[in-house]
All heavy atoms as an XYZ file, in Angstrom:
654
protein
N       0.816     -1.154      0.024
C      -0.015      0.013      0.014
C       0.855      1.289      0.014
O       2.013      1.189      0.397
C      -0.915      0.029      1.237
C      -0.336      0.483      2.483
S      -1.426      0.562      3.931
C      -1.791     -1.120      4.145
N       0.362      2.303     -0.445
C       1.092      3.602     -0.463
C       0.265      4.613      0.344
O      -0.964      4.850      0.135
C       1.202      4.154     -1.930
C       1.934      5.479     -1.914
C       1.944      3.088     -2.763
N       0.905      5.096      1.423
C       0.283      6.142      2.292
C       1.037      7.445      2.088
O       2.289      7.506      2.325
C       0.456      5.680      3.719
C      -0.206      4.326      4.091
C       0.118      3.987      5.594
C      -1.719      4.417      3.845
N       0.384      8.504      1.650
C       0.957      9.783      1.431
C       2.247      9.682      0.627
O       3.210     10.350      0.890
C       1.260     10.534      2.793
C      -0.003     10.901      3.475
O      -1.042     11.098      2.881
O       0.072     11.054      4.727
N       2.240      8.835     -0.394
C       3.383      8.663     -1.274
C       4.469      7.778     -0.764
O       5.471      7.578     -1.402
N       4.192      7.150      0.393
C       5.233      6.233      1.019
C       4.761      4.817      0.898
O       3.708      4.473      1.273
C       5.529      6.612      2.463
C       6.445      5.691      3.075
C       5.997      8.068      2.692
N       5.609      3.932      0.304
C       5.199      2.511      0.234
C       5.420      1.819      1.547
O       6.478      1.969      2.136
C       6.169      1.954     -0.833
C       7.417      2.888     -0.819
C       6.904      4.246     -0.431
N       4.335      1.279      2.123
C       4.323      0.730      3.469
C       3.732     -0.714      3.365
O       2.715     -0.891      2.616
C       3.477      1.548      4.431
C       3.439      0.899      5.817
C       4.156      2.963      4.500
N       4.247     -1.596      4.115
C       3.564     -2.886      4.217
C       3.226     -3.078      5.761
O       3.959     -2.742      6.589
C       4.483     -4.051      3.747
O       3.655     -5.238      3.710
C       5.672     -4.280      4.494
N       2.058     -3.612      5.976
C       1.621     -3.989      7.334
C       1.815     -5.429      7.561
O       1.460     -6.239      6.659
C       0.169     -3.576      7.543
C      -0.188     -2.103      7.505
C      -1.660     -1.880      7.641
C       0.505     -1.374      8.608
N       2.369     -5.825      8.674
C       2.588     -7.240      9.000
C       2.046     -7.504     10.396
O       2.289     -6.778     11.305
C       4.073     -7.480      8.959
C       4.426     -8.935      9.302
C       4.716     -7.199      7.600
N       1.272     -8.574     10.416
C       0.765     -9.062     11.698
C       1.529    -10.364     12.054
O       1.477    -11.311     11.273
C      -0.745     -9.333     11.721
C      -1.170     -9.985     13.062
C      -2.679    -10.112     13.162
N      -3.116     -8.754     13.597
C      -4.364     -8.432     13.613
N      -5.253     -9.131     13.131
N      -4.686     -7.192     14.042
N       2.239    -10.308     13.167
C       2.948    -11.507     13.692
C       3.098    -11.410     15.157
O       3.197    -10.353     15.682
C       4.397    -11.590     13.007
O       4.966    -12.869     13.344
C       5.285    -10.488     13.288
N       3.121    -12.535     15.738
C       3.280    -12.601     17.228
C       2.320    -11.740     17.974
O       2.589    -11.211     18.981
C       4.729    -12.380     17.620
C       5.762    -13.395     17.046
C       7.113    -13.195     17.571
O       7.425    -12.292     18.324
O       7.995    -14.026     17.087
N       1.062    -11.613     17.440
C       0.092    -10.869     18.115
C       0.209     -9.337     17.953
O      -0.519     -8.566     18.584
N       1.144     -8.881     17.181
C       1.355     -7.418     16.985
C       1.235     -7.096     15.549
O       1.346     -7.952     14.629
C       2.705     -7.005     17.429
C       3.010     -7.268     18.950
C       2.205     -6.252     19.816
O       1.954     -5.176     19.405
O       1.860     -6.658     20.930
N       0.971     -5.833     15.253
C       0.926     -5.257     13.881
C       2.075     -4.318     13.744
O       2.267     -3.449     14.591
C      -0.406     -4.623     13.568
C      -0.374     -3.944     12.181
C      -1.541     -5.567     13.720
N       2.845     -4.413     12.654
C       3.996     -3.558     12.410
C       3.875     -2.918     11.012
O       3.211     -3.544     10.090
C       5.281     -4.503     12.365
C       5.541     -5.146     13.668
C       5.120     -6.462     13.901
C       6.154     -4.464     14.739
C       5.352     -7.081     15.088
C       6.441     -5.168     15.902
C       6.007     -6.388     16.145
O       6.214     -7.058     17.274
N       4.423     -1.744     10.852
C       4.388     -1.090      9.601
C       5.893     -0.792      9.272
O       6.694     -0.267     10.016
C       3.653      0.277      9.757
N       6.262     -1.197      8.056
C       7.635     -1.108      7.664
C       7.632     -0.598      6.227
O       6.654     -0.910      5.431
C       8.443     -2.444      7.741
C       9.929     -2.309      7.505
C       7.779     -3.559      6.891
C      10.756     -3.527      7.909
N       8.620      0.172      5.856
C       8.759      0.730      4.518
C       8.868     -0.527      3.591
O       9.572     -1.430      3.872
C       9.998      1.575      4.341
C      10.021      2.314      3.032
O      10.224      1.703      2.002
N       9.745      3.588      3.057
N       8.138     -0.534      2.413
C       8.049     -1.675      1.609
C       9.123     -1.815      0.568
O       9.014     -2.639     -0.408
C       6.646     -1.631      0.913
C       6.275     -2.971      0.309
O       6.724     -4.025      0.814
O       5.560     -2.971     -0.744
N      10.237     -1.118      0.719
C      11.297     -1.172     -0.259
C      12.639     -1.560      0.439
O      13.079     -0.962      1.362
C      11.536      0.188     -0.989
C      12.648      0.090     -1.986
C      10.231      0.645     -1.690
N      13.191     -2.657     -0.066
C      14.380     -3.238      0.487
C      15.551     -2.162      0.301
O      15.661     -1.562     -0.718
C      14.839     -4.521     -0.231
S      16.415     -5.125      0.292
N      16.364     -1.996      1.313
C      17.435     -0.996      1.295
C      18.637     -1.504      0.417
O      19.452     -0.730      0.067
C      17.955     -0.676      2.673
O      18.520     -1.829      3.251
N      18.704     -2.710      0.080
C      19.714     -3.303     -0.758
C      19.391     -3.315     -2.228
O      20.140     -2.926     -3.091
C      20.061     -4.685     -0.266
C      20.984     -5.434     -1.271
N      20.519     -6.399     -2.113
C      22.324     -5.265     -1.504
C      21.554     -6.854     -2.802
N      22.659     -6.251     -2.493
N      18.157     -3.800     -2.512
C      17.609     -3.869     -3.880
C      16.270     -3.141     -3.879
O      15.494     -3.383     -2.977
C      17.582     -5.301     -4.304
N      15.982     -2.428     -4.878
C      14.732     -1.700     -4.947
C      13.568     -2.621     -5.310
O      12.971     -2.552     -6.365
C      14.883     -0.618     -6.033
C      13.751      0.390     -5.955
O      13.065      0.517     -4.940
N      13.527      1.083     -7.036
N      13.273     -3.554     -4.399
C      12.178     -4.539     -4.567
C      11.253     -4.442     -3.341
O      11.553     -4.034     -2.287
C      12.647     -5.963     -4.792
C      13.485     -5.993     -6.079
C      13.445     -6.441     -3.625
N      10.037     -4.941     -3.473
C       9.030     -4.880     -2.460
C       9.270     -5.967     -1.452
O       9.356     -7.130     -1.712
C       7.658     -5.146     -3.141
O       6.632     -5.225     -2.130
N       9.315     -5.488     -0.151
C       9.484     -6.492      0.941
C       8.224     -7.207      1.226
O       8.188     -8.283      1.749
C       9.908     -5.721      2.167
C      11.289     -5.173      2.229
C      11.572     -4.369      3.510
C      12.305     -6.230      2.098
N       7.029     -6.673      0.828
C       5.766     -7.302      1.169
C       5.648     -8.650      0.457
O       4.745     -9.427      0.774
C       4.573     -6.395      0.761
O       4.566     -6.135     -0.569
N       6.484     -8.954     -0.510
C       6.400    -10.211     -1.231
C       7.295    -11.262     -0.535
O       7.285    -12.409     -1.022
C       6.807    -10.036     -2.676
C       5.943     -9.154     -3.453
C       6.332     -8.980     -4.871
O       6.869     -9.897     -5.514
O       6.098     -7.884     -5.418
N       7.995    -10.867      0.521
C       8.873    -11.801      1.253
C       8.156    -12.484      2.347
O       6.992    -12.189      2.718
N       8.844    -13.471      2.941
C       8.202    -14.275      4.043
C       8.495    -13.674      5.379
O       9.542    -13.043      5.536
C       8.829    -15.671      3.923
C       8.292    -16.512      2.755
C       8.738    -17.883      2.805
O       8.924    -18.429      3.934
O       8.929    -18.552      1.716
N       7.542    -13.785      6.205
C       7.642    -13.307      7.636
C       7.960    -14.478      8.487
O       7.343    -15.531      8.452
C       6.378    -12.609      8.123
C       6.458    -12.146      9.591
C       6.098    -11.384      7.122
N       8.986    -14.228      9.389
C       9.392    -15.285     10.387
C       9.681    -14.545     11.659
O      10.514    -13.655     11.670
C      10.540    -16.087      9.908
C      10.858    -17.247     10.785
C      11.997    -18.059     10.265
O      11.935    -18.448      9.112
O      12.984    -18.274     11.029
N       9.032    -14.963     12.731
C       9.225    -14.303     13.980
C       8.895    -12.753     13.757
O       7.814    -12.494     13.271
C      10.566    -14.524     14.666
C      10.778    -16.078     14.859
O       9.818    -16.707     15.263
O      11.917    -16.470     14.616
N       9.818    -11.905     14.157
C       9.612    -10.447     13.987
C      10.461     -9.972     12.856
O      10.982     -8.846     12.930
C       9.899     -9.799     15.243
S       8.433     -9.744     16.256
N      10.706    -10.730     11.753
C      11.451    -10.283     10.648
C      10.750    -10.551      9.384
O       9.873    -11.383      9.255
C      12.806    -11.041     10.574
O      12.574    -12.431     10.290
C      13.663    -10.877     11.774
N      11.140     -9.758      8.318
C      10.615     -9.981      6.939
C      11.740    -10.146      6.050
O      12.814     -9.462      6.229
C       9.612     -8.767      6.534
C       8.866     -9.151      5.218
C      10.386     -7.496      6.457
C       7.795     -8.258      4.853
N      11.673    -11.134      5.167
C      12.738    -11.499      4.229
C      12.562    -10.774      2.879
O      11.471    -10.809      2.349
C      12.780    -12.952      4.069
C      13.963    -13.385      3.137
C      14.020    -14.814      2.981
O      12.930    -15.447      2.737
O      15.121    -15.393      3.048
N      13.606    -10.233      2.265
C      13.618     -9.691      0.936
C      13.668    -10.991      0.070
O      14.577    -11.744      0.127
C      14.751     -8.811      0.685
S      14.888     -8.315     -1.073
N      12.672    -11.078     -0.821
C      12.573    -12.327     -1.653
C      13.686    -12.427     -2.642
O      14.049    -13.455     -3.140
C      11.240    -12.312     -2.313
C      11.008    -11.150     -3.242
C      10.407     -9.971     -3.001
C      11.340    -11.140     -4.609
N      10.408     -9.167     -4.080
C      11.010     -9.843     -5.094
C      11.998    -11.965     -5.480
C      11.186     -9.399     -6.403
C      12.227    -11.527     -6.806
C      11.838    -10.327     -7.263
N      14.300    -11.276     -2.978
C      15.333    -11.303     -4.106
C      16.702    -11.841     -3.592
O      17.242    -12.645     -4.299
C      15.500     -9.873     -4.656
C      16.357     -9.793     -5.972
C      15.841    -10.670     -6.984
C      16.381     -8.348     -6.387
N      17.219    -11.349     -2.552
C      18.586    -11.743     -2.099
C      18.548    -12.368     -0.729
O      19.682    -12.684     -0.174
C      19.572    -10.561     -2.148
C      19.793    -10.077     -3.560
N      19.349     -8.819     -4.002
C      20.351    -10.685     -4.614
C      19.747     -8.672     -5.235
N      20.275     -9.828     -5.737
N      17.468    -12.399     -0.038
C      17.380    -13.057      1.254
C      17.719    -12.266      2.506
O      17.794    -12.864      3.610
N      17.971    -10.994      2.349
C      18.182    -10.173      3.570
C      16.929    -10.195      4.386
O      15.829    -10.205      3.885
C      18.533     -8.687      3.136
O      19.750     -8.657      2.582
N      17.153    -10.150      5.755
C      16.010    -10.118      6.626
C      16.082     -8.825      7.444
O      17.109     -8.385      7.850
C      16.022    -11.274      7.605
C      15.824    -12.663      6.920
C      15.537    -13.803      7.867
N      14.172    -13.711      8.176
C      13.075    -14.124      7.482
N      13.381    -14.732      6.319
N      11.863    -14.071      7.846
N      14.876     -8.231      7.628
C      14.763     -6.981      8.367
C      13.906     -7.116      9.606
O      12.804     -7.734      9.472
C      14.193     -5.854      7.512
C      15.015     -5.555      6.283
C      14.930     -6.237      5.087
C      16.005     -4.552      6.340
C      15.735     -5.978      4.004
C      16.858     -4.307      5.292
C      16.634     -4.950      4.118
N      14.363     -6.542     10.722
C      13.577     -6.666     11.966
C      12.388     -5.648     11.815
O      12.521     -4.501     11.450
C      14.505     -6.172     13.130
C      13.817     -6.397     14.415
O      12.739     -5.851     14.717
O      14.422     -7.045     15.277
N      11.231     -6.197     12.018
C       9.965     -5.412     11.934
C       9.859     -4.328     13.005
O       9.171     -3.366     12.802
C       8.725     -6.328     12.028
C       8.537     -7.338     10.854
C       7.518     -8.345     11.127
C       8.286     -6.568      9.544
N      10.557     -4.473     14.097
C      10.566     -3.495     15.126
C      11.484     -2.306     14.958
O      11.209     -1.249     15.323
C      10.779     -4.142     16.456
C       9.817     -5.224     16.915
C      10.366     -6.113     17.904
N      11.446     -6.835     17.354
C      11.893     -8.020     17.817
N      11.388     -8.539     18.898
N      12.843     -8.591     17.176
N      12.609     -2.644     14.315
C      13.628     -1.618     14.160
C      14.047     -1.267     12.765
O      14.610     -0.254     12.477
C      14.974     -2.007     14.865
O      15.517     -3.172     14.172
C      14.795     -2.368     16.368
N      13.681     -2.146     11.770
C      14.040     -1.970     10.452
C      15.586     -2.381     10.036
O      15.992     -2.364      8.959
N      16.256     -2.769     11.101
C      17.688     -3.150     10.889
C      17.755     -4.575     10.198
O      17.074     -5.476     10.518
C      18.415     -3.301     12.237
C      18.569     -1.950     12.775
C      19.482     -2.004     14.110
N      19.502     -0.748     14.768
C      18.914     -0.552     15.995
N      18.329     -1.532     16.654
N      18.968      0.627     16.560
N      18.692     -4.632      9.285
C      18.926     -5.937      8.593
C      19.709     -6.809      9.504
O      20.543     -6.402     10.330
C      19.813     -5.572      7.362
C      20.526     -4.299      7.727
C      19.646     -3.602      8.736
N      19.453     -8.158      9.442
C      20.111     -9.033     10.284
C      21.420     -9.630      9.618
O      22.201    -10.343     10.314
C      19.236    -10.256     10.649
O      18.760    -10.938      9.498
N      21.627     -9.263      8.378
C      22.879     -9.719      7.741
C      22.887     -9.381      6.304
O      21.864     -8.834      5.738
N      24.004     -9.630      5.620
C      24.136     -9.276      4.199
C      23.096     -9.998      3.282
O      22.604    -11.017      3.705
C      25.593     -9.695      3.848
C      26.152    -10.289      5.066
C      25.116    -10.352      6.142
N      22.916     -9.444      2.090
C      23.681     -8.367      1.479
C      23.206     -6.926      1.973
O      23.903     -6.052      1.740
C      23.414     -8.530      0.066
C      22.121     -9.099     -0.076
C      21.969    -10.032      1.117
N      22.071     -6.808      2.570
C      21.642     -5.467      3.034
C      22.493     -5.051      4.256
O      22.787     -5.851      5.096
C      20.159     -5.486      3.480
N      22.858     -3.790      4.270
C      23.629     -3.260      5.369
C      23.000     -1.910      5.943
O      23.552     -1.341      6.862
C      25.085     -3.105      5.086
C      25.331     -2.150      3.897
O      24.422     -1.437      3.574
N      26.621     -2.202      3.344
N      21.882     -1.514      5.271
C      21.242     -0.274      5.817
C      19.801     -0.652      6.209
O      19.158     -1.469      5.565
C      21.094      0.730      4.600
C      22.415      1.215      4.130
C      23.202      2.038      5.203
O      22.544      2.876      5.872
N      24.521      1.779      5.408
N      19.376     -0.045      7.295
C      18.029     -0.316      7.733
C      16.894      0.319      6.795
O      17.227      1.150      5.975
C      17.900      0.383      9.103
C      18.928      1.411      9.081
C      20.007      0.936      8.139
N      15.688     -0.197      6.956
C      14.552      0.432      6.310
C      13.675      1.124      7.365
O      13.678      0.620      8.522
C      13.772     -0.562      5.454
C      14.497     -1.090      4.305
C      13.222     -1.682      6.250
N      12.951      2.173      7.019
C      12.196      2.789      8.083
C      11.000      1.980      8.500
O      10.399      1.198      7.778
C      11.612      4.034      7.307
C      12.509      4.320      6.162
C      13.059      2.930      5.762
N      10.722      2.077      9.832
C       9.554      1.416     10.400
C       8.700      2.583     11.041
O       9.299      3.597     11.443
C       9.871      0.347     11.457
C      10.574     -0.851     10.810
C      10.822      0.842     12.599
N       7.439      2.349     11.171
C       6.604      3.407     11.630
C       5.741      2.872     12.805
O       5.233      1.783     12.756
C       5.655      3.843     10.504
C       6.486      4.157      9.232
C       6.538      3.231      8.206
C       7.159      5.356      9.068
C       7.217      3.455      7.015
C       7.880      5.593      7.959
C       7.928      4.650      6.927
O       8.697      4.890      5.771
N       5.352      3.816     13.715
C       4.521      3.398     14.823
C       3.073      3.046     14.310
O       2.554      3.741     13.363
C       4.418      4.627     15.712
C       5.586      5.490     15.319
C       5.903      5.140     13.916
N       2.401      2.040     14.890
C       1.130      1.666     14.506
C       0.206      1.722     15.693
O       0.589      1.300     16.833
C       1.085      0.215     13.986
C      -0.356     -0.310     13.703
C       1.972     -0.020     12.788
N      -0.965      2.280     15.480
C      -2.022      2.340     16.563
C      -3.308      1.788     16.053
O      -3.724      2.122     14.919
C      -2.186      3.795     16.988
C      -3.090      3.942     18.219
C      -3.202      5.423     18.597
C      -4.023      5.588     19.805
N      -4.041      7.035     20.245
N      -3.955      0.887     16.798
C      -5.202      0.175     16.327
C      -6.305      0.791     17.181
O      -6.211      0.643     18.416
C      -5.141     -1.288     16.376
C      -3.953     -1.791     15.447
C      -6.419     -1.923     15.996
C      -3.728     -3.204     15.589
N      -7.279      1.413     16.596
C      -8.487      1.923     17.266
C      -9.706      1.320     16.554
O      -9.905      1.630     15.365
C      -8.515      3.449     17.218
C      -7.349      4.067     18.042
C      -7.387      5.598     17.972
O      -7.939      6.095     16.959
O      -6.873      6.243     18.831
N     -10.438      0.605     17.333
C     -11.697     -0.018     16.800
C     -11.311     -0.836     15.549
O     -10.530     -1.756     15.641
C     -12.750      1.050     16.540
N     -11.870     -0.436     14.401
C     -11.588     -1.174     13.190
C     -10.654     -0.520     12.291
O     -10.461     -0.833     11.136
C     -12.905     -1.366     12.415
C     -13.793     -2.284     13.097
O     -13.370     -3.134     13.890
O     -15.068     -2.167     12.876
N      -9.906      0.501     12.882
C      -8.960      1.287     12.023
C      -7.574      1.051     12.434
O      -7.143      0.899     13.663
C      -9.253      2.799     12.128
N      -6.607      1.032     11.521
C      -5.209      0.953     11.761
C      -4.583      2.235     11.372
O      -4.735      2.728     10.252
C      -4.542     -0.187     10.980
C      -5.119     -1.540     11.405
C      -3.049     -0.177     11.155
C      -4.678     -2.659     10.573
N      -3.907      2.965     12.296
C      -3.262      4.212     11.999
C      -1.765      4.027     12.025
O      -1.185      3.484     12.914
C      -3.615      5.283     13.115
C      -5.137      5.473     13.271
N      -5.846      6.374     12.470
C      -6.002      4.894     14.115
C      -7.044      6.333     12.786
N      -7.228      5.493     13.744
N      -1.143      4.579     10.971
C       0.292      4.409     10.766
C       0.793      5.915     10.820
O       0.397      6.793     10.024
C       0.740      3.777      9.461
C       2.178      3.767      9.324
C       0.164      2.383      9.457
N       1.835      6.215     11.696
C       2.346      7.583     11.853
C       3.616      7.626     11.002
O       4.679      7.166     11.479
C       2.629      7.832     13.325
C       3.045      9.333     13.522
O       3.239     10.051     12.516
O       3.026      9.728     14.667
N       3.550      8.202      9.778
C       4.722      8.316      8.893
C       5.646      9.357      9.360
O       6.768      9.447      8.880
C       4.190      8.581      7.482
C       3.342      7.517      6.777
C       2.925      7.972      5.428
C       4.075      6.157      6.740
N       5.240     10.212     10.309
C       6.077     11.345     10.794
C       7.086     10.831     11.857
O       7.944     11.597     12.238
C       5.205     12.493     11.244
C       4.423     13.056     10.172
O       4.872     13.274      9.071
N       3.156     13.330     10.394
N       6.901      9.681     12.324
C       7.750      9.148     13.437
C       8.478      7.927     13.049
O       8.133      6.827     13.524
C       6.957      8.943     14.650
C       6.302     10.267     15.225
C       6.148     10.198     16.728
O       6.110      9.143     17.288
N       5.939     11.351     17.341
N       9.409      8.031     12.154
C      10.234      6.875     11.813
C      10.971      6.315     12.979
O      11.534      7.157     13.736
C      11.195      7.180     10.684
C      10.643      7.307      9.312
C      11.724      7.626      8.256
O      12.877      7.255      8.449
O      11.365      8.203      7.216
N      11.085      5.072     13.080
C      11.975      4.470     14.050
C      13.299      4.058     13.411
O      13.458      3.840     12.291
C      11.287      3.294     14.711
O      10.166      3.632     15.306
């Protein structure tokens, strides 16, 4: 999904909802097409994994984090704060 021009993917895992920028920092591909395991999402192209809480890669080939955003759930709405990157 694109919010205010920013590509974002929402991930529900381990009972939490996370919002992470949907573009891998190593290769310009969509992270939303990768697999989620524990609190990480994998880039499908080269296998880098990013922590959904911090955006930090867990190993090569990516060496730069991707932005993550605070999520707030109210009733049936999910709010993502793009102004507060983590």
